[in-house]
N, C-alpha and C positions, 0 to 999 in steps of 0.2 A: 504494500500500500504506500502511495506517495507520502513523504514526510509532511506532517501537519494537516493531513486530510481529515475531514469529518467522517466518522465511521457510523454505519448503521449497527445498532446493537441487535444483531440478528437473532440472538436467543430470546429476545423480547417480542419480535415482530414476525408475522407471517402474512402471506397473501391469502385472503379468504375467497375461494372460488364461488361463483354464482351457481354453478352446477358442475357435474363431473366432466362434461365436455366443454368447459370454459377455456378454450384455447388462448384467447387474449390474456386471461388471468394467469395461465400457466407460463406464457411468454414473459409477462411482467415479473413473475416470481423468478424466472431464470435470469432475466436482465439484472435484477437487483440481488441475485444470489440469496433468495429467501425461500423458505419452505412454502409449498402450496397446499392448503388444507381445504377440505370440502365442508367442514363444520368446525365450530369453535372447540378448541381442545386446550384447556387451561394448563395442562402439563407440558404442552409444546410451545405455547405462545401466550402472551398477555395482551398484546396489541395486534390489530388486524388492519391491513391495507385492503380496501375493497371498493366496489362501485355501488352507487345507489341506483334507484329505479331508472334514472335518466342517464346512467353511465358515468357519473362524475366521481372522481376519486376522493376518498377520505380515509383517515385513520381513526379507528374506533377502539376504545377500551371496553371490552365486552362486560367487564365486571362493574366498573364505575359508571358506565354509560356516557362517558365524555367522548367528544368527537373533534377531530381537527380537519378542517378543509380550508384551503386557500380560496377566498371569495372576494373579488374586487367590487361586487355589487351590493355588499353589505351596507345597510342604510347609514351607519355612522361613518363609514369610509367614503361613501358617495358624498356626504356632507363636506368632508375634507377636500374631495376632488373639486367640488363646486366653488370652493373658496381657496383654491390652491395657492394663489399669490400671497396669502397671509402666512403660509407655512415658513417657519424659520429655515428649514432645509432648502427651500426654493430660493430664499434670499441669500443664503450662504453660497449656493452653487451658481447663481446667476452671474453672468459676465456683463458688466455695464456696457450698453451700446450694442450688444449682440443678442438679439432675441432668439435666434435659432442656433443653438450650440449642440455639440455632440458630447454626451456624458457617458463614461463607463462606470457602472456600478459594479465594482469588483467583488462585492460580498452580498449578492442579491438576497439570500435568505427568503423571507416570506414574500418579497417582491413589492411590498407596499411603498417603500421609499422610491424605488425605480418608477413605479406607476405614478406617484405624485410628480416626479420630475418630468415624465412624459406628458402628464396632464398640463404642466406649465408650458408646454410647447417645445421642450427639448427632445432631441433624438437620443435614445438611451439604449446602450448595450449592456446587458446583464450577464454576469458570470457567476455560476453556482457550481461548487465542487461536489456537494453531496448528491449522490445518485437519487436518493429518495426525495429530497427537497426539489431537485431538478424536475423529476417526473410530475410531482404535484403542482409545481409552479407552471409547468408546461400545460397541464390540464386546466388550471385556472385561467391562463392567458387565452386558451382556445375557447373557453366558455365566454370570456369577455368579448372575444372577437365575434361571437355569434349572438351576443346579447341584443335585446330589442332597443336598449338605450344607445343612441348614436354617440354619446359621450364616451362610453366604454370602448366602442369599436374604434373611435378616432384615436384614443390613447394607445390602444394595442398596436395600431398602425405605425407608431413611432418607437416601438420596442423591438429588441432582438435578444434572444436568450441563447447563451453559450454554456456548455458544460466543461468544466476543467478547473484546475488549480490556478488561481490568478497569477501567482509568482512565475509560473512557466508559460501561461497563456497570454498574459498582457503583452510581452514582447512580440508576439506573433500577430497582434491586432494593430490596425492603423492607430496612430496617436489620436487622442481625444482632446477637446478643449479643457475638460475637467475630468479627473478621476475621483470617484467618491468611494470612501471606505467606511464601513460600519463594523469594526472588529470586536464588537461586544458579543458576549454569549451569556445568557442569564445564569444566575446561580442555580445549581442543580438541587433545588429544594422545593417543597410544596408549602406555600403559605398564602395568606389572604392577599399579599402584595403581588403574587405571581398569578397572572390570568390563567384560566384553565387550559386554553389552547397552547400557551407558552410552556406550561408545566408538561403537557403531553409531548411537545416538541423536545423538551429537555430529556424526557425518558427515551425518546427515539434516537437521539444523537449523542455522540460522545466527542468532546473537544480535547485534542491532545495538547500537551504543553508546547508552547512555541508555535502554535498553529499559524500565527500571522507574521512570523519572523521574516524580515526582508521585504514585506509587502509595501511598506511606505516608500522605500527606496526605489522599488520597481515602478510604483505608481508615479513618482516624481519624474522618472525617466520617460514616461509615456504621456504625460499631461503637457499640453501647450501653454496653459494659463495658470492652473492651480490644482492642488489636491485638497479635497475637503474630507475631514475625518470626524465622524460622529463619536462622541465620548460621553460617559456619565459626567454630570456636572462637577463632581469632586475628584474625578480620576486624573492621573498624571497624563501628560501628552504621550501619544503613541511613540514608542521607541525613544522617549525622552527628548524628542526634538521640539523645540519651542516654535509654535506656529507664528505666522506673520500677523494674523489677527484671529479674533474669536467672535462668535455670535451665540448668545445664550438663548436656549429654548426653555420650555416649561420644566422638563425633567432632564434634558440633555444639553450639551453645548456642541457647537460645530467649530473645529479648529481648521483654519484656512492656511495652507502652505503655498505661497506664491512660488512659481518656478520661472 
């Protein structure tokens, strides 16, 4: 496995087949190197990757009943899309005098930050290294591309999703005006402060030490104008490098490194 990759904790996760002849489900399990089960089996898995009646991917905890699905049409997120110019992220990434810029989101994750940037009118390339997150993000983007809301279809038209480790993949892509990094990973604990879907994601993925080593340096080499790094408000700068400027958000801050 590549150094610093996010790994699926396969002992916890299985693909739940819709039926015994569910060939797409079996192919998905093979692609993700996961067991394919025809029914819930608590001795073999705790979490299940499956499709709903409409064919949309989600992960479900069969015991607790919690569910994780990437969904850009969720009402609270739609509200943010409709007032996207007020987002601190957009203000931090924006290049003055250039309304149409290319942004690489090198740590796509749930895809929400990239989607907000695309809603602001930027062209966005997303990079995601986790095979599981990539396939779920791909599914969410496809649903948004087929959604009845023109807003969502328009946003998707300005996005591109790539799979790979950003440290090795960034040098292979064309330089961008801005490279965006969100190198945070939530604490692996369950509490009232951790939303249910984030806790479920924590259980699915395992972050290795040094997972973002060298990413800031590579990002700076591929950005024409600046690198923007999302950090917890009280966290030290990434790699100890003092930013050119900072923009404070409600719970996070954005460190801007001019290049």
